[in-house]
A tleap script that builds the chain and sets N, CA, C and O, in Angstrom:
source leaprc.protein.ff14SB
mol = sequence {
  NPRO LYS GLN GLY PHE TYR ASP TYR LYS THR
  LYS TYR GLN PRO GLY MET ALA GLU ASP ILE
  CYS PRO ALA GLN ILE SER SER GLY LEU ALA
  GLY ARG ILE LYS LYS TYR ALA GLU ASP VAL
  TYR HIE ILE LEU GLY LEU GLU ALA TYR ALA
  ARG VAL ASP PHE LEU LEU ASP ALA ASP ASN
  GLY ILE TYR CYS LEU GLU ALA ASN THR LEU
  PRO GLY MET THR PRO THR SER LEU LEU PRO
  GLN GLU ALA LYS ALA GLY ASN ILE SER TYR
  GLU GLU LEU CYS GLU LYS ILE VAL THR VAL
  SER MET ALA LYS TYR CLYS
}
set mol.1.N position { 0.808 -1.196 0.059 }
set mol.1.CA position { -0.011 0.010 0.084 }
set mol.1.C position { 0.888 1.210 0.127 }
set mol.1.O position { 1.993 1.245 0.668 }
set mol.2.N position { 0.159 2.398 -0.639 }
set mol.2.CA position { 1.044 3.615 -0.714 }
set mol.2.C position { 1.202 4.031 1.185 }
set mol.2.O position { 2.178 4.458 1.802 }
set mol.3.N position { 0.346 3.818 1.480 }
set mol.3.CA position { 0.354 4.300 3.161 }
set mol.3.C position { -0.496 3.234 4.105 }
set mol.3.O position { -1.427 2.513 3.747 }
set mol.4.N position { 0.005 3.331 5.202 }
set mol.4.CA position { -0.904 2.329 6.236 }
set mol.4.C position { -0.665 0.825 5.865 }
set mol.4.O position { 0.343 0.366 5.328 }
set mol.5.N position { -1.914 0.072 6.300 }
set mol.5.CA position { -2.164 -1.456 6.089 }
set mol.5.C position { -2.725 -1.339 4.888 }
set mol.5.O position { -3.370 -0.384 4.456 }
set mol.6.N position { -2.362 -2.701 4.174 }
set mol.6.CA position { -3.361 -3.197 3.233 }
set mol.6.C position { -4.609 -3.634 3.552 }
set mol.6.O position { -4.833 -4.840 3.441 }
set mol.7.N position { -5.770 -2.642 4.058 }
set mol.7.CA position { -6.964 -3.047 4.059 }
set mol.7.C position { -8.036 -3.072 3.108 }
set mol.7.O position { -7.728 -2.827 1.942 }
set mol.8.N position { -9.225 -3.319 3.374 }
set mol.8.CA position { -10.322 -3.697 2.312 }
set mol.8.C position { -10.316 -2.066 1.433 }
set mol.8.O position { -10.602 -2.120 0.237 }
set mol.9.N position { -10.090 -1.090 1.858 }
set mol.9.CA position { -10.176 0.489 1.041 }
set mol.9.C position { -8.875 0.352 0.283 }
set mol.9.O position { -8.890 0.471 -0.942 }
set mol.10.N position { -7.595 0.077 1.022 }
set mol.10.CA position { -6.562 0.023 0.078 }
set mol.10.C position { -6.573 -0.991 -0.998 }
set mol.10.O position { -5.906 -0.728 -1.999 }
set mol.11.N position { -7.179 -2.032 -0.957 }
set mol.11.CA position { -7.152 -3.015 -1.863 }
set mol.11.C position { -8.439 -3.025 -3.066 }
set mol.11.O position { -8.421 -3.728 -4.077 }
set mol.12.N position { -9.477 -2.124 -2.702 }
set mol.12.CA position { -10.418 -2.190 -3.746 }
set mol.12.C position { -10.635 -0.690 -4.367 }
set mol.12.O position { -11.428 -0.445 -5.276 }
set mol.13.N position { -9.672 0.409 -3.624 }
set mol.13.CA position { -10.034 1.679 -4.231 }
set mol.13.C position { -8.931 2.014 -5.065 }
set mol.13.O position { -7.812 2.021 -4.551 }
set mol.14.N position { -9.086 2.329 -6.431 }
set mol.14.CA position { -7.957 2.515 -7.307 }
set mol.14.C position { -7.284 3.481 -6.730 }
set mol.14.O position { -7.885 4.404 -6.181 }
set mol.15.N position { -5.851 3.415 -6.770 }
set mol.15.CA position { -4.953 4.236 -6.639 }
set mol.15.C position { -4.293 4.368 -5.165 }
set mol.15.O position { -3.406 5.182 -4.907 }
set mol.16.N position { -4.789 3.547 -4.330 }
set mol.16.CA position { -4.456 3.296 -2.955 }
set mol.16.C position { -3.152 2.312 -2.641 }
set mol.16.O position { -2.428 2.370 -1.647 }
set mol.17.N position { -3.065 1.515 -3.614 }
set mol.17.CA position { -1.998 0.592 -3.498 }
set mol.17.C position { -1.197 0.509 -4.845 }
set mol.17.O position { -1.859 0.574 -5.880 }
set mol.18.N position { 0.132 0.375 -4.928 }
set mol.18.CA position { 0.911 0.128 -5.832 }
set mol.18.C position { 1.257 -1.258 -6.362 }
set mol.18.O position { 2.217 -1.847 -5.867 }
set mol.19.N position { 0.509 -1.843 -7.377 }
set mol.19.CA position { 0.855 -3.168 -7.886 }
set mol.19.C position { 1.700 -2.821 -9.109 }
set mol.19.O position { 1.487 -2.069 -10.059 }
set mol.20.N position { 2.897 -3.736 -8.730 }
set mol.20.CA position { 4.108 -3.384 -9.978 }
set mol.20.C position { 3.989 -4.605 -10.902 }
set mol.20.O position { 4.571 -5.611 -10.497 }
set mol.21.N position { 3.283 -4.701 -12.169 }
set mol.21.CA position { 3.010 -5.782 -12.712 }
set mol.21.C position { 3.563 -5.403 -14.072 }
set mol.21.O position { 3.341 -4.248 -14.435 }
set mol.22.N position { 4.381 -6.349 -15.031 }
set mol.22.CA position { 5.029 -7.330 -14.175 }
set mol.22.C position { 6.000 -7.023 -13.220 }
set mol.22.O position { 6.546 -5.921 -13.154 }
set mol.23.N position { 6.257 -8.072 -12.393 }
set mol.23.CA position { 7.388 -7.594 -11.276 }
set mol.23.C position { 8.655 -7.349 -11.737 }
set mol.23.O position { 9.016 -7.845 -12.805 }
set mol.24.N position { 9.415 -6.625 -11.057 }
set mol.24.CA position { 10.720 -6.241 -11.782 }
set mol.24.C position { 11.586 -7.315 -11.158 }
set mol.24.O position { 12.244 -7.059 -10.149 }
set mol.25.N position { 11.607 -8.540 -11.741 }
set mol.25.CA position { 12.749 -9.480 -11.264 }
set mol.25.C position { 13.416 -9.712 -12.913 }
set mol.25.O position { 13.162 -9.115 -13.959 }
set mol.26.N position { 14.343 -10.819 -12.619 }
set mol.26.CA position { 15.108 -11.301 -13.582 }
set mol.26.C position { 13.855 -12.225 -14.431 }
set mol.26.O position { 12.779 -12.505 -13.901 }
set mol.27.N position { 14.210 -12.591 -15.729 }
set mol.27.CA position { 13.682 -13.418 -16.576 }
set mol.27.C position { 13.696 -14.840 -16.156 }
set mol.27.O position { 12.768 -15.639 -16.280 }
set mol.28.N position { 15.031 -15.085 -15.571 }
set mol.28.CA position { 15.384 -16.430 -15.098 }
set mol.28.C position { 14.436 -16.751 -13.487 }
set mol.28.O position { 13.891 -17.811 -13.178 }
set mol.29.N position { 14.473 -15.758 -12.861 }
set mol.29.CA position { 13.734 -16.010 -11.536 }
set mol.29.C position { 12.090 -15.998 -12.051 }
set mol.29.O position { 11.377 -16.939 -11.704 }
set mol.30.N position { 11.674 -15.186 -12.670 }
set mol.30.CA position { 10.197 -15.299 -13.529 }
set mol.30.C position { 10.032 -16.377 -13.927 }
set mol.30.O position { 8.972 -16.822 -13.488 }
set mol.31.N position { 10.789 -17.382 -14.849 }
set mol.31.CA position { 10.661 -18.673 -15.179 }
set mol.31.C position { 10.742 -19.430 -14.162 }
set mol.31.O position { 10.018 -20.419 -14.277 }
set mol.32.N position { 11.274 -19.385 -13.287 }
set mol.32.CA position { 11.269 -20.518 -11.768 }
set mol.32.C position { 9.901 -20.216 -11.148 }
set mol.32.O position { 9.087 -21.112 -10.924 }
set mol.33.N position { 9.651 -18.799 -10.853 }
set mol.33.CA position { 8.252 -19.015 -10.226 }
set mol.33.C position { 7.163 -19.452 -11.071 }
set mol.33.O position { 6.242 -20.071 -10.538 }
set mol.34.N position { 7.127 -19.143 -12.715 }
set mol.34.CA position { 6.253 -19.642 -13.445 }
set mol.34.C position { 6.234 -21.163 -13.302 }
set mol.34.O position { 5.106 -21.653 -13.351 }
set mol.35.N position { 7.165 -21.935 -13.150 }
set mol.35.CA position { 7.188 -23.350 -13.176 }
set mol.35.C position { 6.761 -23.792 -11.680 }
set mol.35.O position { 6.306 -24.927 -11.535 }
set mol.36.N position { 6.870 -23.075 -10.746 }
set mol.36.CA position { 6.393 -23.485 -9.354 }
set mol.36.C position { 4.926 -23.355 -9.287 }
set mol.36.O position { 4.283 -24.166 -8.620 }
set mol.37.N position { 4.225 -22.194 -10.062 }
set mol.37.CA position { 3.225 -22.114 -10.224 }
set mol.37.C position { 2.190 -23.075 -10.832 }
set mol.37.O position { 1.121 -23.410 -10.322 }
set mol.38.N position { 2.722 -23.471 -12.058 }
set mol.38.CA position { 2.383 -24.480 -12.771 }
set mol.38.C position { 2.336 -25.898 -11.928 }
set mol.38.O position { 1.318 -26.582 -11.820 }
set mol.39.N position { 3.393 -26.164 -11.451 }
set mol.39.CA position { 3.384 -27.327 -10.442 }
set mol.39.C position { 2.349 -27.297 -9.271 }
set mol.39.O position { 1.675 -28.309 -9.078 }
set mol.40.N position { 2.218 -26.439 -8.653 }
set mol.40.CA position { 0.974 -25.941 -7.821 }
set mol.40.C position { -0.270 -26.272 -8.117 }
set mol.40.O position { -1.044 -26.837 -7.344 }
set mol.41.N position { -0.566 -25.846 -9.528 }
set mol.41.CA position { -1.738 -25.792 -10.011 }
set mol.41.C position { -2.153 -27.229 -10.493 }
set mol.41.O position { -3.312 -27.643 -10.527 }
set mol.42.N position { -0.924 -27.987 -10.896 }
set mol.42.CA position { -1.309 -29.203 -11.219 }
set mol.42.C position { -1.218 -30.336 -9.816 }
set mol.42.O position { -1.965 -31.314 -9.781 }
set mol.43.N position { -0.416 -30.109 -8.928 }
set mol.43.CA position { -0.534 -30.586 -7.914 }
set mol.43.C position { -1.786 -30.715 -6.966 }
set mol.43.O position { -2.061 -31.676 -6.248 }
set mol.44.N position { -2.449 -29.597 -7.110 }
set mol.44.CA position { -3.656 -29.219 -6.357 }
set mol.44.C position { -4.959 -29.515 -7.161 }
set mol.44.O position { -6.091 -29.357 -6.705 }
set mol.45.N position { -4.671 -29.947 -8.369 }
set mol.45.CA position { -5.879 -30.528 -9.475 }
set mol.45.C position { -6.734 -29.361 -9.721 }
set mol.45.O position { -7.953 -29.430 -9.882 }
set mol.46.N position { -5.866 -28.025 -9.748 }
set mol.46.CA position { -6.987 -27.076 -10.202 }
set mol.46.C position { -7.361 -27.153 -11.558 }
set mol.46.O position { -6.741 -27.818 -12.388 }
set mol.47.N position { -8.596 -26.327 -11.848 }
set mol.47.CA position { -9.162 -26.362 -13.196 }
set mol.47.C position { -9.400 -24.979 -13.893 }
set mol.47.O position { -9.798 -24.087 -13.144 }
set mol.48.N position { -9.262 -24.743 -14.886 }
set mol.48.CA position { -9.505 -23.568 -15.614 }
set mol.48.C position { -8.877 -22.361 -15.190 }
set mol.48.O position { -8.300 -21.872 -16.161 }
set mol.49.N position { -8.727 -21.626 -14.105 }
set mol.49.CA position { -7.903 -20.907 -13.880 }
set mol.49.C position { -7.652 -20.623 -12.411 }
set mol.49.O position { -8.430 -21.033 -11.549 }
set mol.50.N position { -6.506 -19.883 -12.113 }
set mol.50.CA position { -6.301 -19.551 -10.635 }
set mol.50.C position { -5.289 -18.538 -10.439 }
set mol.50.O position { -4.870 -18.052 -11.489 }
set mol.51.N position { -4.757 -18.067 -9.305 }
set mol.51.CA position { -3.740 -17.331 -9.275 }
set mol.51.C position { -3.030 -18.006 -8.155 }
set mol.51.O position { -3.637 -18.495 -7.202 }
set mol.52.N position { -1.853 -18.025 -8.270 }
set mol.52.CA position { -0.662 -18.764 -7.241 }
set mol.52.C position { 0.239 -17.413 -6.806 }
set mol.52.O position { 0.929 -16.780 -7.605 }
set mol.53.N position { 0.132 -17.184 -5.759 }
set mol.53.CA position { 0.826 -16.290 -5.038 }
set mol.53.C position { 2.054 -16.712 -4.371 }
set mol.53.O position { 2.017 -17.768 -3.738 }
set mol.54.N position { 3.402 -15.875 -4.434 }
set mol.54.CA position { 4.599 -16.116 -3.843 }
set mol.54.C position { 5.153 -14.878 -3.310 }
set mol.54.O position { 4.886 -13.731 -3.667 }
set mol.55.N position { 5.975 -15.273 -2.393 }
set mol.55.CA position { 7.031 -14.090 -1.423 }
set mol.55.C position { 8.387 -14.683 -2.045 }
set mol.55.O position { 8.685 -15.848 -2.310 }
set mol.56.N position { 9.047 -13.588 -2.176 }
set mol.56.CA position { 10.543 -13.793 -2.387 }
set mol.56.C position { 11.088 -12.968 -0.854 }
set mol.56.O position { 10.571 -12.048 -0.220 }
set mol.57.N position { 12.332 -13.752 -0.630 }
set mol.57.CA position { 12.952 -13.379 0.423 }
set mol.57.C position { 14.334 -12.444 -0.166 }
set mol.57.O position { 14.496 -12.399 -1.385 }
set mol.58.N position { 15.248 -11.756 0.694 }
set mol.58.CA position { 16.112 -10.859 0.320 }
set mol.58.C position { 17.151 -11.662 -0.814 }
set mol.58.O position { 17.727 -11.025 -1.695 }
set mol.59.N position { 17.264 -12.815 -0.688 }
set mol.59.CA position { 18.140 -13.906 -1.437 }
set mol.59.C position { 17.391 -14.374 -2.622 }
set mol.59.O position { 17.858 -15.296 -3.289 }
set mol.60.N position { 16.349 -13.858 -2.919 }
set mol.60.CA position { 15.496 -14.434 -3.924 }
set mol.60.C position { 14.926 -16.065 -3.858 }
set mol.60.O position { 14.465 -16.766 -4.759 }
set mol.61.N position { 15.172 -16.375 -2.323 }
set mol.61.CA position { 14.183 -17.460 -2.100 }
set mol.61.C position { 12.732 -17.649 -2.449 }
set mol.61.O position { 11.947 -16.820 -1.989 }
set mol.62.N position { 12.275 -18.608 -3.185 }
set mol.62.CA position { 10.688 -18.533 -3.516 }
set mol.62.C position { 9.845 -19.304 -2.231 }
set mol.62.O position { 10.189 -20.346 -1.672 }
set mol.63.N position { 8.833 -18.606 -1.986 }
set mol.63.CA position { 7.650 -19.209 -0.953 }
set mol.63.C position { 6.348 -19.034 -1.497 }
set mol.63.O position { 5.789 -17.947 -1.639 }
set mol.64.N position { 5.824 -20.312 -1.838 }
set mol.64.CA position { 4.294 -20.207 -2.102 }
set mol.64.C position { 3.420 -19.799 -1.039 }
set mol.64.O position { 3.263 -20.491 -0.034 }
set mol.65.N position { 2.741 -18.501 -1.257 }
set mol.65.CA position { 2.106 -18.080 -0.337 }
set mol.65.C position { 0.451 -18.773 -0.126 }
set mol.65.O position { -0.007 -19.082 0.973 }
set mol.66.N position { -0.155 -18.894 -1.216 }
set mol.66.CA position { -1.374 -19.205 -1.383 }
set mol.66.C position { -1.694 -19.671 -2.733 }
set mol.66.O position { -0.885 -19.260 -3.565 }
set mol.67.N position { -2.743 -20.495 -3.255 }
set mol.67.CA position { -3.071 -20.803 -4.280 }
set mol.67.C position { -4.439 -20.357 -4.473 }
set mol.67.O position { -5.291 -21.167 -4.107 }
set mol.68.N position { -4.899 -19.131 -5.017 }
set mol.68.CA position { -6.142 -18.558 -5.026 }
set mol.68.C position { -7.199 -19.073 -6.362 }
set mol.68.O position { -7.054 -18.730 -7.536 }
set mol.69.N position { -8.245 -19.954 -5.833 }
set mol.69.CA position { -8.958 -20.671 -6.913 }
set mol.69.C position { -9.798 -19.925 -7.393 }
set mol.69.O position { -10.149 -20.277 -8.519 }
set mol.70.N position { -10.437 -18.726 -6.881 }
set mol.70.CA position { -11.384 -17.712 -7.298 }
set mol.70.C position { -10.846 -16.310 -7.027 }
set mol.70.O position { -11.189 -15.547 -6.124 }
set mol.71.N position { -9.791 -16.086 -8.135 }
set mol.71.CA position { -9.087 -14.656 -7.579 }
set mol.71.C position { -10.112 -13.572 -8.252 }
set mol.71.O position { -10.864 -13.786 -9.202 }
set mol.72.N position { -9.961 -12.420 -7.558 }
set mol.72.CA position { -10.652 -11.180 -8.177 }
set mol.72.C position { -10.631 -10.733 -9.580 }
set mol.72.O position { -9.655 -10.805 -10.326 }
set mol.73.N position { -12.081 -10.150 -9.946 }
set mol.73.CA position { -11.831 -9.990 -11.427 }
set mol.73.C position { -12.403 -8.377 -11.395 }
set mol.73.O position { -13.187 -7.978 -12.256 }
set mol.74.N position { -12.030 -7.722 -10.563 }
set mol.74.CA position { -12.419 -6.246 -10.526 }
set mol.74.C position { -11.074 -5.567 -11.218 }
set mol.74.O position { -9.952 -6.058 -11.347 }
set mol.75.N position { -11.554 -4.320 -11.602 }
set mol.75.CA position { -10.588 -3.434 -12.380 }
set mol.75.C position { -9.164 -3.394 -11.609 }
set mol.75.O position { -8.136 -3.292 -12.278 }
set mol.76.N position { -9.109 -3.481 -10.116 }
set mol.76.CA position { -8.024 -3.366 -9.553 }
set mol.76.C position { -7.407 -4.804 -8.829 }
set mol.76.O position { -6.520 -5.022 -8.004 }
set mol.77.N position { -8.264 -5.565 -9.513 }
set mol.77.CA position { -7.769 -6.923 -9.076 }
set mol.77.C position { -6.509 -7.263 -9.689 }
set mol.77.O position { -6.126 -6.567 -10.630 }
set mol.78.N position { -5.737 -8.338 -9.249 }
set mol.78.CA position { -4.328 -8.784 -9.759 }
set mol.78.C position { -4.474 -9.605 -10.923 }
set mol.78.O position { -3.754 -9.261 -11.860 }
set mol.79.N position { -5.249 -10.650 -11.127 }
set mol.79.CA position { -5.504 -11.434 -12.101 }
set mol.79.C position { -5.706 -10.765 -13.585 }
set mol.79.O position { -5.184 -11.281 -14.573 }
set mol.80.N position { -6.466 -9.633 -13.661 }
set mol.80.CA position { -6.727 -8.542 -15.003 }
set mol.80.C position { -5.397 -7.818 -15.333 }
set mol.80.O position { -5.065 -7.656 -16.507 }
set mol.81.N position { -4.504 -7.307 -14.125 }
set mol.81.CA position { -3.662 -6.880 -14.302 }
set mol.81.C position { -2.558 -7.525 -14.700 }
set mol.81.O position { -1.673 -6.918 -15.303 }
set mol.82.N position { -2.458 -8.961 -14.388 }
set mol.82.CA position { -1.500 -9.822 -14.921 }
set mol.82.C position { -1.727 -10.376 -16.259 }
set mol.82.O position { -0.740 -10.512 -16.983 }
set mol.83.N position { -2.830 -10.700 -16.674 }
set mol.83.CA position { -3.450 -10.835 -18.198 }
set mol.83.C position { -2.987 -9.442 -18.863 }
set mol.83.O position { -2.065 -9.597 -19.665 }
set mol.84.N position { -3.360 -8.323 -18.728 }
set mol.84.CA position { -2.889 -7.142 -19.233 }
set mol.84.C position { -1.046 -6.906 -19.663 }
set mol.84.O position { -0.595 -6.465 -20.721 }
set mol.85.N position { -0.382 -7.311 -18.601 }
set mol.85.CA position { 0.785 -7.153 -18.749 }
set mol.85.C position { 1.140 -8.702 -19.959 }
set mol.85.O position { 2.006 -8.509 -20.812 }
set mol.86.N position { 0.722 -9.540 -19.939 }
set mol.86.CA position { 0.719 -10.432 -21.080 }
set mol.86.C position { -0.185 -10.246 -22.267 }
set mol.86.O position { -0.751 -11.147 -22.885 }
set mol.87.N position { -0.248 -8.824 -22.526 }
set mol.87.CA position { -0.994 -8.653 -23.500 }
set mol.87.C position { -2.507 -9.612 -24.025 }
set mol.87.O position { -2.876 -9.957 -25.147 }
set mol.88.N position { -3.025 -9.789 -22.863 }
set mol.88.CA position { -4.319 -10.144 -22.907 }
set mol.88.C position { -5.246 -9.434 -22.382 }
set mol.88.O position { -5.238 -9.330 -21.155 }
set mol.89.N position { -6.297 -8.751 -23.164 }
set mol.89.CA position { -7.419 -8.028 -22.859 }
set mol.89.C position { -8.024 -8.638 -21.594 }
set mol.89.O position { -7.717 -9.747 -21.158 }
set mol.90.N position { -9.032 -7.695 -20.976 }
set mol.90.CA position { -9.945 -8.225 -20.016 }
set mol.90.C position { -10.884 -8.727 -20.800 }
set mol.90.O position { -11.143 -9.810 -20.275 }
set mol.91.N position { -11.643 -8.588 -21.863 }
set mol.91.CA position { -12.504 -9.342 -22.481 }
set mol.91.C position { -11.902 -10.741 -22.967 }
set mol.91.O position { -12.643 -11.720 -23.056 }
set mol.92.N position { -10.671 -10.808 -23.249 }
set mol.92.CA position { -9.907 -12.128 -23.860 }
set mol.92.C position { -9.794 -12.962 -22.813 }
set mol.92.O position { -9.993 -14.173 -22.907 }
set mol.93.N position { -9.487 -12.403 -21.809 }
set mol.93.CA position { -9.417 -13.269 -20.324 }
set mol.93.C position { -10.728 -13.634 -19.757 }
set mol.93.O position { -10.722 -14.577 -18.966 }
set mol.94.N position { -11.729 -13.120 -19.990 }
set mol.94.CA position { -13.009 -13.694 -19.584 }
set mol.94.C position { -13.395 -14.705 -20.616 }
set mol.94.O position { -14.025 -15.709 -20.282 }
set mol.95.N position { -13.032 -14.474 -21.902 }
set mol.95.CA position { -13.248 -15.381 -22.774 }
set mol.95.C position { -12.685 -16.739 -22.713 }
set mol.95.O position { -13.340 -17.773 -22.843 }
set mol.96.N position { -11.606 -16.667 -22.535 }
set mol.96.CA position { -10.620 -17.742 -22.528 }
set mol.96.C position { -11.030 -18.703 -21.061 }
set mol.96.O position { -10.847 -19.918 -20.982 }
set mol.97.N position { -11.585 -17.878 -20.021 }
set mol.97.CA position { -11.955 -18.541 -18.721 }
set mol.97.C position { -13.128 -19.230 -18.842 }
set mol.97.O position { -13.413 -20.218 -18.165 }
set mol.98.N position { -13.918 -18.666 -19.808 }
set mol.98.CA position { -15.523 -19.271 -20.181 }
set mol.98.C position { -15.041 -20.602 -20.742 }
set mol.98.O position { -15.291 -21.723 -20.299 }
set mol.99.N position { -14.083 -20.175 -22.112 }
set mol.99.CA position { -13.882 -21.475 -22.961 }
set mol.99.C position { -13.621 -22.767 -22.568 }
set mol.99.O position { -14.113 -23.849 -22.888 }
set mol.100.N position { -12.417 -22.312 -21.524 }
set mol.100.CA position { -11.642 -23.684 -20.762 }
set mol.100.C position { -12.775 -24.384 -19.856 }
set mol.100.O position { -13.023 -25.590 -19.854 }
set mol.101.N position { -13.437 -23.359 -19.060 }
set mol.101.CA position { -14.412 -24.168 -18.214 }
set mol.101.C position { -15.701 -25.073 -18.940 }
set mol.101.O position { -16.173 -26.086 -18.424 }
set mol.102.N position { -16.162 -24.481 -20.248 }
set mol.102.CA position { -17.238 -24.993 -21.033 }
set mol.102.C position { -16.408 -26.333 -21.180 }
set mol.102.O position { -16.962 -27.363 -20.797 }
set mol.103.N position { -15.321 -26.398 -21.622 }
set mol.103.CA position { -14.602 -27.454 -22.388 }
set mol.103.C position { -14.814 -28.727 -21.483 }
set mol.103.O position { -15.095 -29.832 -21.946 }
set mol.104.N position { -14.658 -28.466 -20.205 }
set mol.104.CA position { -14.704 -29.655 -19.420 }
set mol.104.C position { -16.139 -30.417 -19.521 }
set mol.104.O position { -16.238 -31.575 -19.116 }
set mol.105.N position { -17.152 -29.778 -20.032 }
set mol.105.CA position { -18.506 -30.565 -20.071 }
set mol.105.C position { -18.611 -30.972 -21.354 }
set mol.105.O position { -19.590 -31.709 -21.464 }
set mol.106.N position { -17.980 -30.802 -22.471 }
set mol.106.CA position { -18.287 -31.328 -23.713 }
set mol.106.C position { -17.861 -32.760 -23.873 }
set mol.106.O position { -18.074 -33.353 -24.931 }
savepdb mol mol.pdb
quit
């Protein structure tokens, strides 16, 4: 957060927190985190989509914080920001989620 605690107001009011996306880390470290996120996704048997959060220590040690199986989809939510950083529009993201979800039932 820009000030104080990361509370409800900070989380959902635009401009109250600074989300740096994509993270300012090396491509090698980003690749390791991506691999770990994919591993967590598969080990937990997740489907369609999820957001896996990690913490880094001062030595770039990677720690899995949580797997969020229903991540937020508001304009200030992280998943849409992450998709945008990967050149995926909000509309495309929603379409991908629906398409992957429906494919399970065909």
